[in-house]
C-alpha angles and dihedrals in degrees: 000000000000096000096038095234114149129205089249089062090047090058090070094053100091103145117106090243092055091043091054091049091049093048092055090066117097112263089240090063090056091051090051091052090051091051091057093066116101114264100249093044090050092052094046095049100035097109094042094046094047093051091045091051091050092051092049093050094046096046095044092046092052091050093048090051091051091050091051092052099043117089118241108273098238121135109236111178089171089071091069134071115274097233091173091064095039094051092044091052091051139272125286113242092190132262122324119258102227109162141051102038116202126213090264093055096255116129127219108204130063125232115232091021139094110250125182139209111202129185149116120295114288093013093128101263096133092043091055092049094046091050089053090052092047091053091047091050089050088056090055096256127142117246140180135197118206100196113197095146092073097245086147131222094262095054091043093052091046092052095046092047089050088054090055103263108146116240090234089061093050091050093051111090089192087067108025129025124189125184141169103203113226098201144340094284092051091049093049090052090048092053091049091051093048092048088056092044093048103210121198095229134018127190116204113192109210141003088190089066096036096067098051090046088059092043092251133136121243090216101054120088094207092051093052092045090053093047090047090052093049099047119006103036097051090052091051092046088054087062101260126141097236117203111189121187122215139168130246118250119252098228118077097234093056094041089062089059094048124237125049120258132015124033086225089076093070093039092054095055105112095179127027131323113207128191114218118211117185115222097169120031116249107234136156112274098017111053120215147233135238140173122230118207130181116254095167135356113182095190098035096224095115094043089050090062095040127097115251114230125215090227118019139012125329113276109242097179148309118257113214125187119185136174117234110179106307093336131090115224118200134183140164109224116215117231113246134203089258095045119110134173119254117242090252090053090050090054089049090057094057113114090217111044114241116259106189145000089260090053092051092048092051096047101037100033092232130145122254097263095048093045092047094049094046093048091049093052092043092053090048090054091049091049090052089055 
């Protein structure tokens, strides 16, 4: 051996520091040291020395592994939030609600956050979002519509013009930007452009089409998280009020949570998630009506101004669209202390649609006449749709 240390001398090195130094030698060096012991001594101490060597190796290896995993013990105050400066500059009351103004002046969607509208097909989700864009454009804000649900530019322009948006505004790409992404590369480029442009509001319709366009599965948490990070989150971080439209799941367990697919969808909502329940079918020439209830509100500002329901989610507002001459008139009625849902609206909120009068009586606690009348009217509404 180059340093002349024998295994006999190693036996006396029992401190962790000596064991670590010993372990760092190549195993062949240890065997050479063992070979240097006289024959009789080697035979007499073979069992003892072998067990001792095993213990040294095992103990030193465990300690080295712990050292490798443990962070360096250096105090770094700069890694933590400077609460002194933050508190001195003033408290944070939460993000601004900038879109979806109700008749009482309260707004339903948060700026700089991802908000969602979730509901069954033809429940009025896109109408609500387009009205929000129309109001924002009327206030001089910049808006964009990422249309992946094939609404089409012609139908979109017709609806926005009907809501009072001037054609000159729709033609001006410095004010309004519409796009139907062709593929994932096109969509990625669109997001990058919007982040640089910094619009005030962005409508994404819909998440159900977004995931396949990116080659992702609607039922995998990791896939949704990645899609959210590629498209929705950057737009929100750029300061936009993002309104993303999604569909309710078909099975009852998922419907109670909101959107179809991954649980990550609800977890990723940084603003408010509203459920849309149609109570009057939206159709050309007659408008429509829908309830909006709170599924999730991360900051609590919308829920605070919503009306708690005895059974179901808090009522955030009632969207009403009417036709007056050639113009569409829209409003979001604020719930009041005296407001209450009709029986038909309550049936529309059920996660599992009612099947019979007996079913309604059991689930709602109503008498036969009330249950029968409500179910009849609810079925009539569904048939009209």
